[in-house]
N, C-alpha and C positions, 0 to 999 in steps of 0.2 A: 908525862901524862898529857893527854890531849882531849879536848872537848870539841865535838862536832855537832852542830845543830843545823837542821834544815827546816826552817819555820813554815809549817804547812797546816797547823791546826789553830783553832780559836781557844777561847778561855774556858776554864772549868773552875769557877770561883769556889765551889764547895770542896774542892780537893786541896789539901795542903800544898803550898808551892813546891816543896821538895819531893812530893809524890806524883807530880804531873808527869805524863809521858814526855820524852825528850822533845817531840815536835810541838807540844802544846804550850800555851802561853798563860802568863799571869795577866797580861794586858794585851788586848787586841782591839785597837780603835781604828776604824776606817781601813781595816786590812782586807785585801782581796786575796783569797786563798783558793782560787779555783783551779790552778794549774799544778799545785805542789810547790810553787815558789811564793815568796812574799811579794805582793804587789799593792799598788794604790788603785782605788776606784777612781774612775773619771768623775770629775765634778758634775753635778746635775746641770742639764742644759735647759735654757728657757724654751718653753713650748707655746704658751698662750697666756694672755691676760684674762682675768675674770672681772666681771663688771658689776657684781653686787657688793655692797658695802657690808661689813660685818664679817665674823668668822665663818668661813665656808666649811661645812661639815660633811658634805656628800658631793660626789662627782659622778657624772655619767656622760659618755661620749655618744653623740647621735650623728648619724650620717658621716662618720669618720672625721668630722671637722667641727662640730658644734658642741660646746660643753654645757650640758644641763648641770646646774649647781644650786645648792641650797645652803643657806646660812643657818646659824643657830637660832636666829629670831624667827625663822620660818617653820621650825619644828613644832609638832603637836605636843600636847601635854604629856610628859613622861618619855618622849621620844629622844633618842640620841643621834639618830641618823636617818637618812632617806634611803630606802631600798628600791631599786628599779628592776623590773622584770620585762624583758622584751617579749611581746606576745607571740607565741608559736603558732602563727596563722599562715596557712598554706597560701603561697603566692603573694603575701603581703609586701608591698613596696613602700608603704607609708610609715614604716617603723613604729607601728602602734606599740606603746610602752605603758606599763602599769607601774605605779609607784605608791609607796606607803611611808608614813612617818611625818607627813605634814598635818594640816588641820583635819584631813580625812583622806582615805584612800582615793587615788585619782588615776585618770587615764589621759594620755595625750598622744599625738603623732607628729610627724615632721611638719605638717602644715600648721598645726596649732602651736607647737613648741618653738619653732623658729619663725619669728615674725618681727615686726617693728617695735621692739621693746628695749632698744639700747643694748642688745646682746645679754640681757639679764634672763637668760633662758632657764626654764621654759616660760615662754610668754603667756601661754594659755593652756588650760586643761579642763577636763570635765570630772565631776565627782564620779567615782567608780560605782558601777551598778545602775540598775534601772528600778525605780521605786514601784511599789504596788499602788494602783489607782484606788483611791478611797471611795469613789462614787459608784453606786450600783447603776448599771445601764438602765435607762428608763425606756419602757416598751409600750407601744400601742399598735393595734392592728389597723391596717388600712381597709377595714370593713366596718359594717354597722355592728356595734356591740349591743347586745340586748339588755344591758344593765339599765333598768328603769325606762326602757324605750316602749312606745305604744305599739300594740299589735293592731293592725288595720282590720276593722270590722265593716261589714256591709250594712249600710243604713242604720248606724248606731243611735240616731236621734230622730228617726221617722221623717227625715227631711226630704225623702222621696215623695212624701205626701201619702204614702201607703205602707204596706208591710213587706215590701220587697226585701229579699234576703232572709226572711224568717219563715219557718215552716210551723203552721199551727197544728198541734197535735190534739188540742181539746179546746172547745169554746169558740170564741170569735174575737180575734185581735183587731182592735180598731185604732185608727189614727185620728187625733183631733188637732185643730189649729188653734192658735192663740185667739182668745175671744169667744170660742165656741161655748165655753162656760163663762158666764159674765164675771168680769173682774179677775180672770185667771189666765195667765200667759205661759207659754213654754219656758222652760228653764234656759234653753239654748236654741237659737233658731226660731222657726215659726210653727213647729209641729212637735207632738209628743205622743207616746203610746198610751192607749186607754183600754180598760178591761171590757168594755162593751156592756151588753145587757144580760149575759149568761151568768150562772152561779160561779163558774170556774173557767179560766182561760189559761192555757199553757202553750208557749211557743218556744222554738229553739233555732239556733244557728250553729252549724257544724263547721269546725275548722280542722284541716289537716295540719298537725303541729309542725311538721318539717317545712311546710310551704310558707309558714309565717315566722320561721326562724325561732321556734320555741322547741326546747329539748328537754328530755327527762332530767329531773333534779333541779330545774329552775323553779322559781317561785312565780306564780301568776296571781295578780291582784285584779279583781273586777270591781269597778266603782260605778255607781249610778246615782241619779237624783230621783227621789220618790216623793209623791204627794197623795193625799186622800181627799176625795170630795166630801160634800155634806153628809153622804150616807156612811162614811167611815170605812170604805172597803179597804182590804189589805192587799199587799203585794210583796214580792221578793224576787231575788235572782240567785243564780248559783252556777257552779262549774261541775260538769260530769265528764269523766275520762273513760275512754274505751280503748281496748287493745286492737291489734290488727285483725282479730277475728270478730270485732265489734261486740266484745263482751265487756261489761263494766269493770273497771279496775280502781275506781275511787271517785269521790265527789266532795264538794264543799258547797253546801246550800245555806243561805241565810234564812232565818226564821221569817215566815210569812206574818206580816204585821201591818197595822194601820199607822198613819203619821198624823200627829196632832201639832198645832191646830189645823183644821181643814184648810185646803187650798194653799198650803205653804210647802215649799220644796225643802227637803232634807237629803243630804248625801249619805249613802250607805255603801258598804264594801264587804267583800268576802275574798279570802285568799287561800291558796293551796299550793303545795309543792307538787310539781308534775310527777306522777308515779313513773317508776323506772320502765314499765312496759306499756306506757300510754302511747297511743298512735293518733287518736283523734280527740277533739274536745267539743263538747256541746255547751253553749251558753244558753241558759234556760231562764225564761220570764214566766212568772206565775202571778195571776190575779185572782182573788177570792172575794166574792160579793158579800157585803154585810146586809142582811135582811133582804127586802124586796127592792125593786127598782133597778137603777143603774149600778153596774160594777164600776164604781167611779174611782178606782185606784189608777194612778198615773206613773209612768216611768219615762225618763228622758236622759240625754247626754251620757250614754253608756261608754265607758273606757276600760280597755283591757291592757294591762301592762305586764311585760315579762321583766323579771329582775332577779338579783341574787336572792338565794334562799336564806331567810332568817326567821327563826321561830323560837319564842320563849315557852318554857313549860314551868308552870307553878307547882307541878306535881300533884294536881288535884284529881287527875285521872290517868289512864294508860292509853288514851286514844292515840292511834297511830304507831304504837309501840308493840312489838312482839314480846310476850312474856313466857318465861319457862323456868324450869320444867313444870308442867301442870300436875296437880295431884300430890299425894304424899304429904310429908311434913315440910317440904321445901316450898317456899312461896314468897311472892312479892306482893305487898299490899299498901294501901293508903293509910298513913298514920296521921290521924287528925289532931294529935297532941304534941307532936315533935316536928320541928322544922325551923327554917330561917325565913320567913315565919311559917308556922304550921298551915296546911298539912305538908307532908313530904312522902317520898317513896321509902318504905321500910322493907329491908331484906332480912327475912328470918330463915335460918338454916340450921341444920343439925348434921354436921359432918357431910355436907353436900353443898351444891352450888345453886344459887338463885340468880336469874339474870333477866335483863331487858335489852332489846336492841331495836334499832331503827335504821332502815336503809335511806341515807340522805345523799347518796351519790358522791361519796368522797373520792372514789377511784377515778372518776371522770372530771373532777373539778380542779382547777389550778391551785386553789387555796381554801382553807376553812379555819374557823375559830370555834372551839368547843369550850364552854364554861359550865361549871357546876359547883355547888356547895356539897361537900362530902364529909361524912363522919363515920368512923368505923371503930369498933372495939377490937376486932382482930384484923380483918382486912377487907378492903373494898377497892374495886378496880374500874377505871374508866378505860374502855376499849376503843382503839382507833384503827381505821382501815381493816376492820374485821370482816371475815366472810360470814355468811348466814350460819355456818357451822361453828363459828366462834374462834376460828384460827386468826390470830393477829397479835398486835402489840398493845400492852396495857400499862396504865399508870396506876400503881397499887399504893394505897395509903393505909395506915393502921399501926399496929404495935411494932411492926418491923420498919417503920419510917416511910419514906417515899422511895419507891423503887420502880425502875423500868423493867417490865417483864414480857416474855413471849409465851403465849399459850397455844395449845394444839386444838382446843375445842372449848365450848362454853363450860363443860363439866370438868375441865382440867383444873385440879385443885392446887397444884404447886407451881407449874410453869417453870421457866428457866430465867435466871437473873441476867439482865443486860446491863444494868447500872444501879448502884446504890446512891441515892441523891440526898437523903436527909434522915436524921434519927427518928425515934419513935414519935408517931402522931396519934397514939391510941386515944380514942374517945374525945377527940378535938375536932370541932368544925374547921374545915379548911376550904379555901376557894382555889379551885384548880382551873387554870387557863392553859389550854393547849392551842398554840398557833401552828398550823401545818401547811406546808407547801408541797404539792405533788410534783416531783421532779422527773419521774418516768412512769412507765406502766407498772413498775415493780418497786419503786422507792419513793420516799418522801422525806422532807426535812421537818423535824419537830423542834419547836422552841417552847419550853415549859416554864410556867410560873406557878408556885404554890405559896399561899399566904394563910397564916392562921387567923381566924376571924375573931378570936377572943381578945387578941392584943395587936393585931395587924402586923405581926412579924413575918417578913419574907423568908421562907425556908428554902425555896428554890427560885433562883432569879435568872431567867433567860437561859436555862440549860439547853444546849443544842445537841441533837442526835439524828443520825440517819436511821429511819425505820422502814419496815417492809410495808408494801401495799398488797393486802391479801383480799380485799373486798371493799365495798362501799358503805359498810355499816359502822355506826357508832353505838356503843352499848355500855351497860353497867353490869358487873357481876360481883357476887360476894360469897365468901365461904367462911365457915366457922365450925369448930368442933362442939360447940355448945349452942343449944336453942336460944339461950338468954343473950348470947353475944350477937347483937344485931348491928346493922349498918343502915345509914340513912342518906338519901340524895334529895337535894332541893335546888330550886332556882336554876334550872338547866336552860342554857341558851345555845342554840345551834345556828351558826352562820356559815354559809357555803357560797363561794363565788360560782356563778353559773358558767357552764362550758361556753366557749366561743362559738359564734354562729357558723358552723360548717357541717357538712355531712359527717357523721361520726366515723365512717370508714376511712375518711381522708384526714382526720384530725390526728396530729401527733403532739405530744407534750414536748416542749423545748424551752430552753432558757439561754441566756447569753452571759458571757464575760468579755472583758476587754483588757488589753495590756498597753503599756507604753513601749515605744521603740525609740532608741536614741539615734543620733546621726551616723553612728557606726553600724547601724543595723542590729544592735544588741537589744534583745527583748526581755522585758521584766515579767514578774509574776502576775497572775490574773487578778482582776477586781473581785469583790464579792459577787456572788451569783445573783442575777436578776430574778424577778418574779417569774413564775412559770406561765407561759401562754400556750394556748392550743392553736397552733398554726396549721395551715395546709398549704399545698403548692399554689393554691389560688388566693391565698390570703397573705400578702406581704406584711412584714413586721417592720415598723419604724423603730429604730434604735437611736436613742439620744445619749451622747456622752459629753462631758465638759470639754471646752476648748482651751483649757489651761493645764499646766503641769508644774510640779515642783521645780524651782529654779536650780540651775547648776548642773543638771544631768544631761543637757543637750537633747531634750526630748523633741522629736520632730514629727512623729507619727503615732497613730493609735492602730491597734489591730483588733478586729472584732472576731469572736469565736461563738459558735452555736453548738449546743449539745445535739448529738446525732447518735442513733442506735443502729447497729448493724453487725452481722457476723457474730452475734451472741454477746456483744459488749457495747459499752457506751463510752463516748469520748467527746471532747470539744474539738471541733474542726474549724479551720480558718475560713471566715466569711470574706473579709476584705481588710486590707491595710489602707487607712485613710489619713490625710494630713491632720495634724493636731488641731488646727483651727476649724475643722469641719465638725459641726455639732450633730447633724442628722444623717443617718444612712438608712435607706429603705432596703430591707433584705427580701428579695424575691427569688433567691437561689434555691434550687432543689438540693437535696442531700448529695446527689451525684456531682453537683458543681462545686462542692466545698473543697477546701485545700487541705493542707497538712494538719496533723494532730497537734494540739497545744502541748508543748513539752516543758513549759516553765512553771507548772504548778508548785514545784518544790523550790523554786528559785527564791533567793533572799538577798538583801543588800549585805555587803561585807560589814563587819563591825566598824564603827567609826574610829576605834583605836587600833585598827589592824596594823601590825608591824611585821617586818622581816619578809616582805613579799619576794617570792622567787618562783621561777618556772620549773616545773617538773618534766621529766622526759616524755611522758605519754600524754601531753596536751592538757595540762591543768596547772593552776597556780596553787601555791601553799603560802600560808602566813600564820600569824598567831595573834591572839587577843587574850590578855591576862593569862589564864591557865588552860586555854583552849587552843588546840591545833585546828586551823581552819583551811578548808580546801574549796576551790571553785569547782563547778561542774566541768566535766571533760569537754574541751573545745568551746566552753562558754565562760570566758574569763571574767565576766561581769557578775556572775551568779554564784552565790556561796550558800548552798543549801544547809539548813540547820542539821539535817540528818547526817551530814558528812563530818561532823566535828568530833574530835577526840579530846578528852580532858586529862590533864596531869595533876598530880597532887600539890605541886608548888607552881607559882607563876613562871611562865616561860620567859627567858631572857633573849634567846636567839635560836635560829634554826639554820641548818645547812644540808645540802643534798649530796648524796653519793649514789650515782646511778639512779636506781628506782627507790632507794631508801632515803629517809629523812632523819637526820640526827636532830633531836629536840633537846636543847640545853635549858635547864631550869635553874632556880635558886637552890636546888638540892640535887637529886639524882638526874642524870641524863636518861633519855629514852631514845629508842630507834623505832620509827614507823616505817612499815614496808607495805607494798602493794603496787599494782600496776594501773589501777583506776581509783579515782577519789572515793567512790562508794564502797571500796573493798579494802581500805587501808586498815591495818591492825598495828598495835603499838605494844612494845615490851619495855619494861623498866630495867635499866642496867643497875647492877648491885652496888657499884662504887659511887659514893656520894661526891662526885666531882662537879660542884656547882660552877656556873659560868659567871665570872666577875665582870665581864664587859662585852656587851653585844657587838661593839665594833671590832673586837679582837678576833672574830671568827673568820677563818679562811680555809680553803680546801687544798691540801697537798696530795699530789698523785702518790699512790702506794702507801700513804700515811693515813689519810682520811681527813676528817674535819678537825681542825686545830683551833684551840681557843684558850684564853687566859682563865685559869681557875685559881683559887686561893693558894694552892700548893705549887703551882707552876704552870707551864704550858702543856696542855693535855691534848691527846689525839684520840679520836674514835673512828674506827674503820667500818663500823656497822656490823661487825661480826662478833668480836670478843669484847673483853672488858676495856675500859678506857686505859690508855697508856700515858704515863707522865713523861713527856719528852725531855724535860729539864731535870729529871730526877738525879742524874749523874753530873749535872752541871751547876745547879744552884740549890742552896738550901731554901727552905720556906722563908726564912728571914731575909735572905738576899733577894729572893723574888718579890716579897712584899715591899721591900725598899724601892722597887721600881713602880709601885702603885698600880697593880694590875687592873684596877677599876678604870684607869684612865687610858687603857691601851687601845690602839688602832692597829689592826693586823691586815696584811694583804699578802697573797701568794704570788710569787714571780719566779720564773725559771725553777719551779719546784722547790723554792726556798721561802721561808717565812720571814717577812719583814715586819717588825713590830716597832711602834713608836709610843713613847710613854711620857708622862709628866709627873715627876715625883712630888711628894707632898709639899716640899719646900719651894717648888716652882721650877726646879732643874728639868730640862727637857732633853731628850735624846732618843736613840733608837738602837735596835739590834737586828742581826740577821742570823737565822738558825738554819743550818743545812743538816737535817736529821737523817739523811740517807746513809746507807752503808758506804764508807769511804768519803763521806762529806766532811767539810771542815769544822762542823760543830757550831759553836756560838762565837760571834764577834759583835762588837758594839760600833756605833757610829755617832758622831755628834750632829748628824742631820736629824731634824724633827719635822714631821709632816702632820698637818691637821686633817687631811683627807687624802685618799689614794684611789687609783684606778689602774687595774692591770688590763692592758689591751691585748687580747690573745691574737688578733690578726697581725699586728705589727710587732708583737713580743716586746712591748714597751711597758715599763712601770712609770706611771705619771703620779706625781706628788703635788699636793697643794701646799705652798709655803707663802704665807701672807695672802695676797689676792692674785697669785699667779700660779700657773701650772708649770711644773718643771719635770723634765724627763730624767729618770735615774740613769746615770752614766751617759747623759746626752751632751755633755760639754766636751771640750778639746783638751783641757788641762786636767792634771791629776790632783786629787785631794790628799794631803799629807797623812800618813799613817803613823802609828806608834805601836810597836810590838815588843813585848818583854817576855823573855824565856822563863822557863821553870827555874827554881832555885836548885842549883847543883851543889849538894853537900859533898865535899871532897873526902875521899877515904883517908887522906892525910893532909896536913898543912902543905900547901903548894904555892910556890912563887912562879906564876906564869910569866913567860918572857917575850912571847911573840904571838901575833894573830894574823888572820887573813880572812877577807870577805869576798866571796865570789858573787858577782851580780851581772845581770844582762846589760846594765848601764850604771853609770856613776854620776848622773846629773844631779841628784839630790839624795844624799844618803849620809846618815850620821849614826855612829856606833857609840853606845855608852856601856861601859862595864862597871858592875857593882861588885865590890869585894866586901864580904861580911856585912852586906846591907848598905854600904856607903858607896857613893860614886867614886870611882877610881880613875876612869878614863872617859873622856868625851872627845871624839875625833870625827872629822868629816872624812869620809871614805871616797877616794877619787879614782882608785884603780884596784886591780886584783893583786897587786904586789903585797908580799908579806911585810909586816912592819913590827918594830920592836916596841914592847910595852914599857912603861915607866917602871923603874925599880921600886920594889916594895917588899915588905916582909911577907913571909908565907901566909896564905889565907885559908880559911876553913870552908868558905862558900863563894860561889860565883853566879852572877846573873848577867844576861846579855840583853840589851835593848837596842832596837833598830828604829829609826825614824826617818821620814822623808817620803819620796815618791818613786825611787828606783826599785827595779825588780831584783830581789835578792834570792839567791839560790842556796847559799850556805854560809855559815860562820864557823871558823876554827880558832881555838885558843890553845897554845901548847907551851910546855916548859922549854923545849928545844926547837930551833928553826928546822932541824931535820925531820921533825915529826909532822910538819905541815905538808899536805899533799900538793 
């Protein structure tokens, strides 16, 4: 009988020793089985020293010569390693690299990483991402803004010594000097206007509104000083508006009255919003004589001011409001008994709609604030940006709560729901405050507050929404199915910012945002939107932004953007990139001079606990945070839009890439995410619950897939089918668990998996798995590495042992192996008499034979010569063990010398 073995396979611990294939082993330690012979691996060769103290956990080679490395003390909370992704940037020679697993995700390059830090690389890095600016850009126009500015009048205080600038339509306008009436002087200067001797005097001064920078929907206030003489004559002033055809379109006249005591000055005023169709304005002075004698009423120091429109309504009348519909049972009326305080406007309806509206110029004003107390049994609506036909968006309160609605006309009874904001507010007084900013000719931004007035509870707090601009009107409308179900409105306050001083045909609505830009040229998301201004090509806008930025991101510049409309759409276009320390920029560019469209609206910072960062083939990064798969924008490796994230049911442990697919390993089932762009990734869950035991165990083997340590063994996922348990035929679950898979570090090299483990008792070691068809299977090694790096350019496997980097098989001497064959159970008791070992060399080779489990022969093998075995009784089993560094081809054991080949 002869036994021939050619040792070329590793171990299969789960298989009984007597059932192993002839070429397989019970023990294979440090065995190199690449050629079909039994060989020894070369010892690791020293490559480089590392200069950080502490246990190095991660390694990355930069510029082919510099080791970036991180110790356990540098890891972030919950992190077990640092992952480095080289930025796939066209033409990049700086080796910009992104890494995660430290205090926060970071980015570095050759200049930053390799510096004077005692080779404790990386020396420097930036926080990954660019933050959003918190400050709203402050805007001002480089023109005269009419907010509370005086309008220039001709001869407003009679200082010409006559009535120049004034046309007398009736009576006789006189001018008196201080002292003309004993003991009475002008209020301002040396002259004042006097009623003369006629019963009634009326004079006017006409202003072209556009020539004095006054525009429709502004508020005009006329102030004057008035006195009466001993006769007690009366006077007044007022504003009268006319359209382009010189037809009257509105007026505000103060009551004609005397002032007491006589010969004392009292200031009076009158105000009016400029009607939408006003073209000219007449300032009117009226004097009326009391009794006979002199018309001794006096006027002086006239002032006309244009300002923002603000007008309160105590709901005592409907003056200035359009009411409808007229007639029938539908009506709006004054309720003298109900209000906050009474009276109020009461809407009474019977399956119909009652309404009021007022044109206050919302569509042409940058911003407005509308306030009102409202109470409804069924429903009551505050309309914003409504047309005169009633098309617009409304805030509805009543039994259905607070809702944002769109209506097609005033008589629209149902409307369409835009947002449900609060539960039932039936029969309760609430204060509704609507702050609105006009952002374009068709859109505005609403911020809404609703508070119950009985207990002060805020039911809507700062709700924001984009709403349509359909007209310049504000209004109230109410509908009910029952006449008894009424609604009330009280204490209305309308505040409207005046348009900026420009010709209306040249005015455009615009606003600004700004972004931070870091020293790599990476740009972040935009700031909150500025207030809206009405600019023109002749009115530069001054934009102020802070000269500081959050630390750590390397912010060097700011980029300003302006909203612009064209080709049927609106966008923010680049105005200018300015240094961070520049506070003020004056924008005088036309829309044609603007740059690229702002692309960073959806950008966001990566999560602070981002892990597993890696580069995907089509120009984006992938990572994970808790149970979310996180992607960067394509080509924008600093930006991680929230919309690109995918969630798993269990926390993610690790990820790995196969072509354009991403294997996602969790604490339960694995997933596979596929897609060619980050905004189009989709994810499917694999049915097999093969959890990942160790993030650092993940590696990629060609033709096998992503390989990782799971509770049952080493698992492979190729992105197509179900997970494959690579060690299923090699190790039982108990044998695998004895290696403590949670401790494993894995790395792929030469398409083999190198794993390093630390058992629960502290024993350390490693294994090599060749899972290919014809591969040697599983062998163990007594080498243990705390970190590893596979260099594809030089095909080197680099291992961190202690604080040094060693190259696998980089030495010149060989590491001794030990290989023990299967258990050969003999068909009959046999007494073997001779043996022969064929080897390529016999420098270091020892043969041990085991008979029936006990050592029988240990012999140094020095040649290929046959040799005689010691005498012994017949045996039932045989095992063959080889140790040393020589390359062994075969071992033969026989009963007769003639049987040896």
